[in-house]
Backbone atoms as SQL, in Angstrom:
CREATE TABLE atoms (id INTEGER PRIMARY KEY, chain TEXT, resi INTEGER, resn TEXT, atom TEXT, x REAL, y REAL, z REAL);
INSERT INTO atoms VALUES
  (1, 'A', 1, 'MET', 'N', -45.655, 6.265, 37.481),
  (2, 'A', 1, 'MET', 'CA', -46.349, 5.791, 36.305),
  (3, 'A', 1, 'MET', 'C', -45.410, 5.839, 35.103),
  (4, 'A', 2, 'LYS', 'N', -45.423, 4.798, 34.311),
  (5, 'A', 2, 'LYS', 'CA', -44.579, 4.707, 33.123),
  (6, 'A', 2, 'LYS', 'C', -45.219, 5.473, 31.970),
  (7, 'A', 3, 'PHE', 'N', -44.352, 5.999, 31.118),
  (8, 'A', 3, 'PHE', 'CA', -44.846, 6.598, 29.892),
  (9, 'A', 3, 'PHE', 'C', -44.359, 5.782, 28.709),
  (10, 'A', 4, 'LYS', 'N', -45.028, 5.912, 27.590),
  (11, 'A', 4, 'LYS', 'CA', -44.653, 5.183, 26.387),
  (12, 'A', 4, 'LYS', 'C', -43.532, 5.935, 25.688),
  (13, 'A', 5, 'THR', 'N', -42.543, 5.203, 25.215),
  (14, 'A', 5, 'THR', 'CA', -41.412, 5.815, 24.523),
  (15, 'A', 5, 'THR', 'C', -41.083, 5.018, 23.274),
  (16, 'A', 6, 'THR', 'N', -40.159, 5.563, 22.500),
  (17, 'A', 6, 'THR', 'CA', -39.713, 4.885, 21.284),
  (18, 'A', 6, 'THR', 'C', -38.240, 4.536, 21.404),
  (19, 'A', 7, 'ALA', 'N', -37.814, 3.589, 20.602),
  (20, 'A', 7, 'ALA', 'CA', -36.400, 3.223, 20.576),
  (21, 'A', 7, 'ALA', 'C', -35.561, 4.418, 20.110),
  (22, 'A', 8, 'LYS', 'N', -36.084, 5.158, 19.157),
  (23, 'A', 8, 'LYS', 'CA', -35.376, 6.337, 18.646),
  (24, 'A', 8, 'LYS', 'C', -35.154, 7.365, 19.756),
  (25, 'A', 9, 'ALA', 'N', -36.156, 7.601, 20.574),
  (26, 'A', 9, 'ALA', 'CA', -36.035, 8.565, 21.669),
  (27, 'A', 9, 'ALA', 'C', -34.969, 8.126, 22.672),
  (28, 'A', 10, 'ILE', 'N', -34.892, 6.846, 22.934),
  (29, 'A', 10, 'ILE', 'CA', -33.878, 6.339, 23.862),
  (30, 'A', 10, 'ILE', 'C', -32.484, 6.538, 23.275),
  (31, 'A', 11, 'ARG', 'N', -32.314, 6.182, 22.004),
  (32, 'A', 11, 'ARG', 'CA', -31.011, 6.358, 21.356),
  (33, 'A', 11, 'ARG', 'C', -30.580, 7.823, 21.346),
  (34, 'A', 12, 'GLU', 'N', -31.523, 8.727, 21.163),
  (35, 'A', 12, 'GLU', 'CA', -31.204, 10.156, 21.085),
  (36, 'A', 12, 'GLU', 'C', -30.940, 10.782, 22.449),
  (37, 'A', 13, 'ASN', 'N', -31.552, 10.267, 23.504),
  (38, 'A', 13, 'ASN', 'CA', -31.486, 10.926, 24.804),
  (39, 'A', 13, 'ASN', 'C', -30.526, 10.305, 25.811),
  (40, 'A', 14, 'TYR', 'N', -29.996, 9.131, 25.512),
  (41, 'A', 14, 'TYR', 'CA', -29.082, 8.482, 26.451),
  (42, 'A', 14, 'TYR', 'C', -27.774, 8.158, 25.766),
  (43, 'A', 15, 'PHE', 'N', -26.696, 8.570, 26.416),
  (44, 'A', 15, 'PHE', 'CA', -25.363, 8.362, 25.869),
  (45, 'A', 15, 'PHE', 'C', -25.032, 6.881, 25.764),
  (46, 'A', 16, 'LYS', 'N', -25.451, 6.129, 26.746),
  (47, 'A', 16, 'LYS', 'CA', -25.153, 4.703, 26.788),
  (48, 'A', 16, 'LYS', 'C', -26.406, 3.927, 27.164),
  (49, 'A', 17, 'ALA', 'N', -26.600, 2.790, 26.515),
  (50, 'A', 17, 'ALA', 'CA', -27.753, 1.935, 26.807),
  (51, 'A', 17, 'ALA', 'C', -27.308, 0.474, 26.869),
  (52, 'A', 18, 'ILE', 'N', -27.932, -0.257, 27.762),
  (53, 'A', 18, 'ILE', 'CA', -27.656, -1.685, 27.943),
  (54, 'A', 18, 'ILE', 'C', -28.946, -2.446, 27.666),
  (55, 'A', 19, 'ALA', 'N', -28.864, -3.526, 26.916),
  (56, 'A', 19, 'ALA', 'CA', -30.021, -4.362, 26.596),
  (57, 'A', 19, 'ALA', 'C', -29.899, -5.699, 27.315),
  (58, 'A', 20, 'ILE', 'N', -30.931, -6.045, 28.071),
  (59, 'A', 20, 'ILE', 'CA', -30.952, -7.310, 28.811),
  (60, 'A', 20, 'ILE', 'C', -32.251, -8.030, 28.474),
  (61, 'A', 21, 'PRO', 'N', -32.185, -9.263, 27.991),
  (62, 'A', 21, 'PRO', 'CA', -33.411, -10.003, 27.667),
  (63, 'A', 21, 'PRO', 'C', -34.337, -10.155, 28.873),
  (64, 'A', 22, 'TYR', 'N', -35.594, -10.430, 28.577),
  (65, 'A', 22, 'TYR', 'CA', -36.650, -10.532, 29.580),
  (66, 'A', 22, 'TYR', 'C', -36.298, -11.511, 30.695),
  (67, 'A', 23, 'CYS', 'N', -36.523, -11.095, 31.927),
  (68, 'A', 23, 'CYS', 'CA', -36.349, -11.890, 33.154),
  (69, 'A', 23, 'CYS', 'C', -34.906, -12.276, 33.469),
  (70, 'A', 24, 'GLU', 'N', -33.936, -11.722, 32.787),
  (71, 'A', 24, 'GLU', 'CA', -32.549, -12.061, 33.110),
  (72, 'A', 24, 'GLU', 'C', -31.960, -11.150, 34.172),
  (73, 'A', 25, 'ALA', 'N', -32.672, -10.087, 34.553),
  (74, 'A', 25, 'ALA', 'CA', -32.175, -9.185, 35.595),
  (75, 'A', 25, 'ALA', 'C', -33.279, -8.847, 36.588),
  (76, 'A', 26, 'GLN', 'N', -34.163, -9.778, 36.833),
  (77, 'A', 26, 'GLN', 'CA', -35.300, -9.489, 37.701),
  (78, 'A', 26, 'GLN', 'C', -34.892, -9.247, 39.146),
  (79, 'A', 27, 'TYR', 'N', -33.864, -9.908, 39.629),
  (80, 'A', 27, 'TYR', 'CA', -33.419, -9.679, 41.007),
  (81, 'A', 27, 'TYR', 'C', -32.578, -8.410, 41.109),
  (82, 'A', 28, 'LEU', 'N', -31.744, -8.164, 40.123),
  (83, 'A', 28, 'LEU', 'CA', -30.927, -6.942, 40.120),
  (84, 'A', 28, 'LEU', 'C', -31.804, -5.690, 40.122),
  (85, 'A', 29, 'LEU', 'N', -32.899, -5.732, 39.408),
  (86, 'A', 29, 'LEU', 'CA', -33.774, -4.571, 39.274),
  (87, 'A', 29, 'LEU', 'C', -34.992, -4.649, 40.200),
  (88, 'A', 30, 'TYR', 'N', -34.942, -5.495, 41.201),
  (89, 'A', 30, 'TYR', 'CA', -36.082, -5.787, 42.057),
  (90, 'A', 30, 'TYR', 'C', -36.710, -4.536, 42.684),
  (91, 'A', 31, 'PHE', 'N', -35.896, -3.627, 43.192),
  (92, 'A', 31, 'PHE', 'CA', -36.407, -2.432, 43.861),
  (93, 'A', 31, 'PHE', 'C', -36.491, -1.217, 42.940),
  (94, 'A', 32, 'LYS', 'N', -36.207, -1.379, 41.673),
  (95, 'A', 32, 'LYS', 'CA', -36.262, -0.276, 40.712),
  (96, 'A', 32, 'LYS', 'C', -37.582, -0.301, 39.956),
  (97, 'A', 33, 'GLN', 'N', -38.056, 0.866, 39.614),
  (98, 'A', 33, 'GLN', 'CA', -39.282, 0.991, 38.832),
  (99, 'A', 33, 'GLN', 'C', -38.940, 1.467, 37.427),
  (100, 'A', 34, 'PRO', 'N', -39.513, 0.872, 36.400),
  (101, 'A', 34, 'PRO', 'CA', -39.250, 1.355, 35.044),
  (102, 'A', 34, 'PRO', 'C', -39.855, 2.745, 34.859),
  (103, 'A', 35, 'VAL', 'N', -39.150, 3.585, 34.094),
  (104, 'A', 35, 'VAL', 'CA', -39.654, 4.933, 33.845),
  (105, 'A', 35, 'VAL', 'C', -40.497, 4.984, 32.580),
  (106, 'A', 36, 'ALA', 'N', -40.276, 4.020, 31.685),
  (107, 'A', 36, 'ALA', 'CA', -41.008, 4.026, 30.417),
  (108, 'A', 36, 'ALA', 'C', -41.124, 2.606, 29.886),
  (109, 'A', 37, 'TYR', 'N', -41.959, 2.464, 28.867),
  (110, 'A', 37, 'TYR', 'CA', -42.107, 1.182, 28.193),
  (111, 'A', 37, 'TYR', 'C', -42.222, 1.431, 26.700),
  (112, 'A', 38, 'ASN', 'N', -42.031, 0.374, 25.938),
  (113, 'A', 38, 'ASN', 'CA', -42.191, 0.445, 24.494),
  (114, 'A', 38, 'ASN', 'C', -43.136, -0.675, 24.087),
  (115, 'A', 39, 'ALA', 'N', -44.043, -0.353, 23.190),
  (116, 'A', 39, 'ALA', 'CA', -44.989, -1.345, 22.684),
  (117, 'A', 39, 'ALA', 'C', -45.176, -1.112, 21.195),
  (118, 'A', 40, 'GLY', 'N', -45.565, -2.165, 20.512),
  (119, 'A', 40, 'GLY', 'CA', -45.775, -2.069, 19.076),
  (120, 'A', 40, 'GLY', 'C', -46.976, -2.882, 18.648),
  (121, 'A', 41, 'THR', 'N', -46.959, -3.304, 17.416),
  (122, 'A', 41, 'THR', 'CA', -48.051, -4.053, 16.830),
  (123, 'A', 41, 'THR', 'C', -48.376, -5.321, 17.617),
  (124, 'A', 42, 'TYR', 'N', -47.337, -5.980, 18.121),
  (125, 'A', 42, 'TYR', 'CA', -47.523, -7.253, 18.817),
  (126, 'A', 42, 'TYR', 'C', -47.599, -7.091, 20.332),
  (127, 'A', 43, 'GLY', 'N', -47.775, -5.876, 20.811),
  (128, 'A', 43, 'GLY', 'CA', -47.885, -5.643, 22.246),
  (129, 'A', 43, 'GLY', 'C', -46.602, -5.117, 22.849),
  (130, 'A', 44, 'TRP', 'N', -46.453, -5.366, 24.147),
  (131, 'A', 44, 'TRP', 'CA', -45.323, -4.857, 24.925),
  (132, 'A', 44, 'TRP', 'C', -43.999, -5.396, 24.384),
  (133, 'A', 45, 'ASN', 'N', -43.013, -4.495, 24.230),
  (134, 'A', 45, 'ASN', 'CA', -41.682, -4.891, 23.773),
  (135, 'A', 45, 'ASN', 'C', -40.677, -4.914, 24.918),
  (136, 'A', 46, 'PHE', 'N', -40.550, -3.783, 25.623),
  (137, 'A', 46, 'PHE', 'CA', -39.567, -3.708, 26.699),
  (138, 'A', 46, 'PHE', 'C', -39.900, -2.585, 27.670),
  (139, 'A', 47, 'ASP', 'N', -39.257, -2.636, 28.846),
  (140, 'A', 47, 'ASP', 'CA', -39.317, -1.570, 29.834),
  (141, 'A', 47, 'ASP', 'C', -37.979, -0.845, 29.833),
  (142, 'A', 48, 'LEU', 'N', -38.015, 0.418, 30.206),
  (143, 'A', 48, 'LEU', 'CA', -36.813, 1.242, 30.281),
  (144, 'A', 48, 'LEU', 'C', -36.568, 1.639, 31.729),
  (145, 'A', 49, 'TYR', 'N', -35.383, 1.324, 32.212),
  (146, 'A', 49, 'TYR', 'CA', -34.926, 1.758, 33.526),
  (147, 'A', 49, 'TYR', 'C', -33.786, 2.733, 33.282),
  (148, 'A', 50, 'VAL', 'N', -33.675, 3.761, 34.104),
  (149, 'A', 50, 'VAL', 'CA', -32.567, 4.705, 33.992),
  (150, 'A', 50, 'VAL', 'C', -31.838, 4.718, 35.324),
  (151, 'A', 51, 'ILE', 'N', -30.581, 4.307, 35.292),
  (152, 'A', 51, 'ILE', 'CA', -29.738, 4.248, 36.481),
  (153, 'A', 51, 'ILE', 'C', -28.468, 5.041, 36.180),
  (154, 'A', 52, 'ASP', 'N', -28.218, 6.075, 36.952),
  (155, 'A', 52, 'ASP', 'CA', -27.031, 6.921, 36.772),
  (156, 'A', 52, 'ASP', 'C', -26.887, 7.436, 35.340),
  (157, 'A', 53, 'GLY', 'N', -27.979, 7.767, 34.712),
  (158, 'A', 53, 'GLY', 'CA', -27.942, 8.292, 33.352),
  (159, 'A', 53, 'GLY', 'C', -27.743, 7.246, 32.269),
  (160, 'A', 54, 'ILE', 'N', -27.690, 5.981, 32.662),
  (161, 'A', 54, 'ILE', 'CA', -27.546, 4.874, 31.721),
  (162, 'A', 54, 'ILE', 'C', -28.918, 4.248, 31.520),
  (163, 'A', 55, 'ALA', 'N', -29.294, 4.041, 30.278),
  (164, 'A', 55, 'ALA', 'CA', -30.574, 3.414, 29.963),
  (165, 'A', 55, 'ALA', 'C', -30.404, 1.894, 29.977),
  (166, 'A', 56, 'ILE', 'N', -31.303, 1.221, 30.650),
  (167, 'A', 56, 'ILE', 'CA', -31.325, -0.242, 30.648),
  (168, 'A', 56, 'ILE', 'C', -32.683, -0.662, 30.102),
  (169, 'A', 57, 'THR', 'N', -32.667, -1.392, 28.995),
  (170, 'A', 57, 'THR', 'CA', -33.914, -1.905, 28.439),
  (171, 'A', 57, 'THR', 'C', -33.957, -3.405, 28.694),
  (172, 'A', 58, 'THR', 'N', -35.100, -3.870, 29.133),
  (173, 'A', 58, 'THR', 'CA', -35.269, -5.288, 29.393),
  (174, 'A', 58, 'THR', 'C', -36.659, -5.708, 28.921),
  (175, 'A', 59, 'GLY', 'N', -36.691, -6.740, 28.090),
  (176, 'A', 59, 'GLY', 'CA', -37.963, -7.171, 27.546),
  (177, 'A', 59, 'GLY', 'C', -37.808, -8.240, 26.484),
  (178, 'A', 60, 'TYR', 'N', -38.837, -8.340, 25.626),
  (179, 'A', 60, 'TYR', 'CA', -38.909, -9.398, 24.628),
  (180, 'A', 60, 'TYR', 'C', -38.227, -9.074, 23.306),
  (181, 'A', 61, 'ARG', 'N', -38.497, -7.894, 22.764),
  (182, 'A', 61, 'ARG', 'CA', -38.004, -7.597, 21.409),
  (183, 'A', 61, 'ARG', 'C', -37.702, -6.112, 21.266),
  (184, 'A', 62, 'ASN', 'N', -36.960, -5.795, 20.205),
  (185, 'A', 62, 'ASN', 'CA', -36.590, -4.423, 19.859),
  (186, 'A', 62, 'ASN', 'C', -35.830, -3.708, 20.969),
  (187, 'A', 63, 'LEU', 'N', -35.038, -4.438, 21.740),
  (188, 'A', 63, 'LEU', 'CA', -34.281, -3.835, 22.831),
  (189, 'A', 63, 'LEU', 'C', -33.291, -2.826, 22.285),
  (190, 'A', 64, 'VAL', 'N', -33.072, -1.768, 23.044),
  (191, 'A', 64, 'VAL', 'CA', -32.142, -0.714, 22.657),
  (192, 'A', 64, 'VAL', 'C', -30.898, -0.838, 23.525),
  (193, 'A', 65, 'GLY', 'N', -29.741, -0.771, 22.909),
  (194, 'A', 65, 'GLY', 'CA', -28.489, -0.785, 23.664),
  (195, 'A', 65, 'GLY', 'C', -27.605, -1.963, 23.314),
  (196, 'A', 66, 'ASP', 'N', -26.460, -1.969, 23.971),
  (197, 'A', 66, 'ASP', 'CA', -25.481, -3.034, 23.778),
  (198, 'A', 66, 'ASP', 'C', -25.882, -4.242, 24.607),
  (199, 'A', 67, 'ARG', 'N', -25.825, -5.397, 23.983),
  (200, 'A', 67, 'ARG', 'CA', -26.117, -6.637, 24.706),
  (201, 'A', 67, 'ARG', 'C', -24.963, -6.927, 25.661),
  (202, 'A', 68, 'VAL', 'N', -25.315, -7.295, 26.867),
  (203, 'A', 68, 'VAL', 'CA', -24.320, -7.648, 27.871),
  (204, 'A', 68, 'VAL', 'C', -24.146, -9.159, 27.833),
  (205, 'A', 69, 'ASP', 'N', -22.920, -9.604, 28.012),
  (206, 'A', 69, 'ASP', 'CA', -22.608, -11.026, 27.998),
  (207, 'A', 69, 'ASP', 'C', -23.501, -11.790, 28.975),
  (208, 'A', 70, 'TYR', 'N', -24.072, -12.882, 28.515),
  (209, 'A', 70, 'TYR', 'CA', -24.995, -13.678, 29.327),
  (210, 'A', 70, 'TYR', 'C', -24.361, -14.114, 30.645),
  (211, 'A', 71, 'ASP', 'N', -23.111, -14.563, 30.604),
  (212, 'A', 71, 'ASP', 'CA', -22.445, -15.045, 31.816),
  (213, 'A', 71, 'ASP', 'C', -22.266, -13.928, 32.841),
  (214, 'A', 72, 'LEU', 'N', -22.013, -12.715, 32.369),
  (215, 'A', 72, 'LEU', 'CA', -21.874, -11.571, 33.275),
  (216, 'A', 72, 'LEU', 'C', -23.211, -11.275, 33.954),
  (217, 'A', 73, 'VAL', 'N', -24.264, -11.210, 33.173),
  (218, 'A', 73, 'VAL', 'CA', -25.598, -10.962, 33.737),
  (219, 'A', 73, 'VAL', 'C', -25.965, -12.066, 34.714),
  (220, 'A', 74, 'LYS', 'N', -25.719, -13.303, 34.336),
  (221, 'A', 74, 'LYS', 'CA', -26.054, -14.456, 35.177),
  (222, 'A', 74, 'LYS', 'C', -25.318, -14.405, 36.515),
  (223, 'A', 75, 'SER', 'N', -24.031, -14.056, 36.492),
  (224, 'A', 75, 'SER', 'CA', -23.266, -14.010, 37.745),
  (225, 'A', 75, 'SER', 'C', -23.804, -12.930, 38.681),
  (226, 'A', 76, 'TYR', 'N', -24.122, -11.759, 38.146),
  (227, 'A', 76, 'TYR', 'CA', -24.677, -10.690, 38.983),
  (228, 'A', 76, 'TYR', 'C', -26.094, -11.031, 39.446),
  (229, 'A', 77, 'GLU', 'N', -26.865, -11.650, 38.587),
  (230, 'A', 77, 'GLU', 'CA', -28.230, -12.032, 38.944),
  (231, 'A', 77, 'GLU', 'C', -28.222, -13.079, 40.061),
  (232, 'A', 78, 'ASP', 'N', -27.297, -14.021, 40.008),
  (233, 'A', 78, 'ASP', 'CA', -27.176, -15.025, 41.068),
  (234, 'A', 78, 'ASP', 'C', -26.799, -14.381, 42.396),
  (235, 'A', 79, 'ARG', 'N', -25.872, -13.418, 42.346),
  (236, 'A', 79, 'ARG', 'CA', -25.482, -12.703, 43.562),
  (237, 'A', 79, 'ARG', 'C', -26.657, -11.910, 44.124),
  (238, 'A', 80, 'ALA', 'N', -27.432, -11.280, 43.235),
  (239, 'A', 80, 'ALA', 'CA', -28.598, -10.505, 43.674),
  (240, 'A', 80, 'ALA', 'C', -29.649, -11.416, 44.312),
  (241, 'A', 81, 'ALA', 'N', -29.851, -12.595, 43.746),
  (242, 'A', 81, 'ALA', 'CA', -30.823, -13.542, 44.303),
  (243, 'A', 81, 'ALA', 'C', -30.412, -13.967, 45.712),
  (244, 'A', 82, 'LYS', 'N', -29.124, -14.204, 45.912),
  (245, 'A', 82, 'LYS', 'CA', -28.640, -14.594, 47.242),
  (246, 'A', 82, 'LYS', 'C', -28.872, -13.477, 48.253),
  (247, 'A', 83, 'ILE', 'N', -28.609, -12.234, 47.837),
  (248, 'A', 83, 'ILE', 'CA', -28.823, -11.087, 48.723),
  (249, 'A', 83, 'ILE', 'C', -30.299, -10.980, 49.089),
  (250, 'A', 84, 'LEU', 'N', -31.168, -11.114, 48.111),
  (251, 'A', 84, 'LEU', 'CA', -32.612, -10.987, 48.352),
  (252, 'A', 84, 'LEU', 'C', -33.131, -12.079, 49.273),
  (253, 'A', 85, 'HIS', 'N', -32.689, -13.286, 49.058),
  (254, 'A', 85, 'HIS', 'CA', -33.200, -14.408, 49.835),
  (255, 'A', 85, 'HIS', 'C', -32.603, -14.482, 51.238),
  (256, 'A', 86, 'ARG', 'N', -31.488, -13.801, 51.440),
  (257, 'A', 86, 'ARG', 'CA', -30.882, -13.759, 52.769),
  (258, 'A', 86, 'ARG', 'C', -31.746, -12.947, 53.723),
  (259, 'A', 87, 'GLY', 'N', -32.385, -11.892, 53.189),
  (260, 'A', 87, 'GLY', 'CA', -33.322, -11.103, 53.987),
  (261, 'A', 87, 'GLY', 'C', -32.689, -10.141, 54.972),
  (262, 'A', 88, 'ASP', 'N', -31.501, -9.620, 54.678),
  (263, 'A', 88, 'ASP', 'CA', -30.880, -8.627, 55.556),
  (264, 'A', 88, 'ASP', 'C', -31.729, -7.356, 55.607),
  (265, 'A', 89, 'GLU', 'N', -31.437, -6.499, 56.570),
  (266, 'A', 89, 'GLU', 'CA', -32.187, -5.256, 56.717),
  (267, 'A', 89, 'GLU', 'C', -31.947, -4.281, 55.576),
  (268, 'A', 90, 'ASP', 'N', -30.744, -4.249, 55.068),
  (269, 'A', 90, 'ASP', 'CA', -30.385, -3.269, 54.032),
  (270, 'A', 90, 'ASP', 'C', -30.286, -3.915, 52.645),
  (271, 'A', 91, 'VAL', 'N', -31.227, -4.776, 52.335),
  (272, 'A', 91, 'VAL', 'CA', -31.232, -5.499, 51.061),
  (273, 'A', 91, 'VAL', 'C', -31.251, -4.535, 49.889),
  (274, 'A', 92, 'ASP', 'N', -32.100, -3.511, 49.959),
  (275, 'A', 92, 'ASP', 'CA', -32.184, -2.560, 48.847),
  (276, 'A', 92, 'ASP', 'C', -30.862, -1.843, 48.612),
  (277, 'A', 93, 'GLN', 'N', -30.151, -1.507, 49.675),
  (278, 'A', 93, 'GLN', 'CA', -28.845, -0.843, 49.542),
  (279, 'A', 93, 'GLN', 'C', -27.817, -1.798, 48.931),
  (280, 'A', 94, 'GLN', 'N', -27.823, -3.041, 49.361),
  (281, 'A', 94, 'GLN', 'CA', -26.893, -4.028, 48.817),
  (282, 'A', 94, 'GLN', 'C', -27.159, -4.273, 47.332),
  (283, 'A', 95, 'LEU', 'N', -28.444, -4.380, 46.960),
  (284, 'A', 95, 'LEU', 'CA', -28.790, -4.582, 45.552),
  (285, 'A', 95, 'LEU', 'C', -28.430, -3.361, 44.718),
  (286, 'A', 96, 'ASN', 'N', -28.602, -2.180, 45.283),
  (287, 'A', 96, 'ASN', 'CA', -28.246, -0.952, 44.579),
  (288, 'A', 96, 'ASN', 'C', -26.743, -0.905, 44.304),
  (289, 'A', 97, 'THR', 'N', -25.942, -1.269, 45.286),
  (290, 'A', 97, 'THR', 'CA', -24.489, -1.313, 45.110),
  (291, 'A', 97, 'THR', 'C', -24.112, -2.334, 44.051),
  (292, 'A', 98, 'LEU', 'N', -24.729, -3.504, 44.106),
  (293, 'A', 98, 'LEU', 'CA', -24.462, -4.556, 43.128),
  (294, 'A', 98, 'LEU', 'C', -24.864, -4.110, 41.720),
  (295, 'A', 99, 'LEU', 'N', -25.994, -3.426, 41.604),
  (296, 'A', 99, 'LEU', 'CA', -26.449, -2.922, 40.304),
  (297, 'A', 99, 'LEU', 'C', -25.467, -1.918, 39.730),
  (298, 'A', 100, 'HIS', 'N', -24.931, -1.029, 40.564),
  (299, 'A', 100, 'HIS', 'CA', -23.938, -0.056, 40.090),
  (300, 'A', 100, 'HIS', 'C', -22.659, -0.755, 39.624),
  (301, 'A', 101, 'GLU', 'N', -22.245, -1.788, 40.334),
  (302, 'A', 101, 'GLU', 'CA', -21.081, -2.577, 39.915),
  (303, 'A', 101, 'GLU', 'C', -21.343, -3.233, 38.561),
  (304, 'A', 102, 'PHE', 'N', -22.537, -3.796, 38.405),
  (305, 'A', 102, 'PHE', 'CA', -22.916, -4.442, 37.147),
  (306, 'A', 102, 'PHE', 'C', -22.876, -3.452, 35.988),
  (307, 'A', 103, 'ILE', 'N', -23.412, -2.265, 36.198),
  (308, 'A', 103, 'ILE', 'CA', -23.434, -1.259, 35.135),
  (309, 'A', 103, 'ILE', 'C', -22.005, -0.879, 34.741),
  (310, 'A', 104, 'LYS', 'N', -21.151, -0.659, 35.728),
  (311, 'A', 104, 'LYS', 'CA', -19.758, -0.304, 35.419),
  (312, 'A', 104, 'LYS', 'C', -19.087, -1.389, 34.590),
  (313, 'A', 105, 'GLU', 'N', -19.297, -2.629, 34.976),
  (314, 'A', 105, 'GLU', 'CA', -18.673, -3.750, 34.264),
  (315, 'A', 105, 'GLU', 'C', -19.357, -3.999, 32.926),
  (316, 'A', 106, 'GLY', 'N', -20.662, -3.792, 32.872),
  (317, 'A', 106, 'GLY', 'CA', -21.430, -4.049, 31.652),
  (318, 'A', 106, 'GLY', 'C', -21.160, -3.059, 30.531),
  (319, 'A', 107, 'ILE', 'N', -20.824, -1.815, 30.871),
  (320, 'A', 107, 'ILE', 'CA', -20.561, -0.816, 29.838),
  (321, 'A', 107, 'ILE', 'C', -19.083, -0.727, 29.466),
  (322, 'A', 108, 'ALA', 'N', -18.267, -1.453, 30.200),
  (323, 'A', 108, 'ALA', 'CA', -16.810, -1.404, 29.944),
  (324, 'A', 108, 'ALA', 'C', -16.460, -2.082, 28.628);
């Protein structure tokens, strides 16, 4: 179950954060569950995923973290989509490896 959080809490509790606009990493994060969400006056803002101590926010507005280059996200997302649609037995493991590669490259 997700809990509600604030942008300030994320900035204070995570050394590094990555911001990805809504639906740009849906395949990369396919098997991951968000740990928290943020909402405001206009409703839901973003979800928070934590991978290897790195915060990833993905949503509509007020995202926390450094924006990752669109082309980088797109290339990893395309690779993740191919892995998912191939239907191998270890899809979750392959996506997890790809996600870790993305994080390393995204925070560099």
